[in-house]
C-alpha angles and dihedrals in degrees: 000000000000113000099230094192093054092044092051094046093051089060093059102050095135138019118335088210115101112223135188131180135175123356122339131164122253092247134036121253097012133124109287119179138180122242087265090056096253115145116242116225116238121211126188109215112195147107141236095051101295092313100096134066114297147171131223116226126197114208131191088221136025108278089221105074104120115179100179143357120207128211111282123239131199127254094170112138119246116234114249098169118015101183112028125185099159130097102244137179135199134195101233092178090065092070108116117239120249128196095226115076097214094046090048092061107098117186112215102172133021147162136160091291105047151351123227125195153128128265123195106180115175098192137048119256098261101143101053148359124244133224128180105206092177106049149028108242133216116195118192111197106219095165131011139031138230143108133310108213126197137148086270093063137261133321114193111216137192141162112322098022126133115207115198114201120187113223117272097030114133112224146167129203121219113194127201093213145009099258108080128152120183130181107209138191124195107198121193087212137044118298108219142157114270117279091225088069095053136070125224091278094053097253116140112251130234093259093053113114089227138023142199092281089067098060122101105222126194115273141176101041109212121201111210111199095187134136126196135078114333116178119210116186106211123197115210126163092344094308128110115223118193110218121184114204128195095226137044110269092223096066097123120138090189147338141188139187143071105293115086140110120272141177137226129186118227085218089068094058108110110210122229112227135187145186090260129030112296122219123249096261089076087070095053115139108166139001139199138169107317097350144069133196128213135198117219109200137164111294144156114272123240113292105209105120091240097036120139102218097197119082119270124240111277141176120232093210096163106020142048117233119218118182123191112196116219110170143340134026109311105227099223101040137073125215098006122151136194114283094024123135126210123191118197107186129223115262103040129074123245136176146146119348117248110289095016095105093051092045092053097054111111094007116137103202147356131229101200130132122197141148117225124198119191114192114193094208126060116281126224119215117225127230087240092060092052089066088069101039121141102227120238094000089152089066093058092095092065111118110228 
């Protein structure tokens, strides 16, 4: 029997907002020429064999003119811990910056569904373009500002912005300064907003903590009519392949459809509150296959007269819990700093640190920011992550 829920969800992998920029013909797949009489080159950009959402792109030149392919090299993470059952923590802010964007990307956690890591690039991507042919990407800008450039246009980004990039999109990052810290997720499935926030047409519902007005959509389409040597570094199955194309990848005169990168500021997430403590799903921001992400933002605490504002002890029986701390004093943790990861594994209970419950009593609000990622399959810890481990974090619940 056809699973209607799965079938429906697969049709809304990306944004339910139709977009068009530049010049496009009045029908799909028809002759479309420039004023000089040159034929524009149409490209269908989509997934799931023509059955999913897609966009149509109109190039000045064929997007297929490859001049050279270099030898691939691996960026696959090395396993540091295969089977983890300890609460562990890592100082992500201690990752040293690197000039090269690809080299700066350090994977901390991974499984068959996603990779999670930190990137600290100190220079803009001037030498090449980048394409992840394996995964949708989510970039969370923890430090820095600049512009995300793709053939769809520009997205201006700053501290607190998520940028969601469907797989296969060629992009380049331009930074305003040298200090940039980015939390990234590579998902081997579509990254989308939660279905519970959307109606059958894809519109975000009234109870959603954000809506279409909050999204940062691509703007200022630039058509690059340039020929030469244009290097695109393509990630596929954990390998980087250096392709040199004869024309600039951003040579679109127009495009329309539903597949494109977009941004969203964590500061536009409107928290859901209640009389008694609400469970973590109220903070949900995105979801993919076998994982969800949440945005923790400043909010009023629970307003029952006897409410305990801090979270209760809970067992992650069927999911790992990864928290990335952004700003403020996290209500349930002691001695946590910005850029720090905590991983609480499936199978063992965890909860507030000693003293956190008492500290929370009578408090009216919290000013914390954090990103939570819950993978539903076991996570491996990379050798890279172990360089930044906070020793004996699992003992921090001992009452002295």
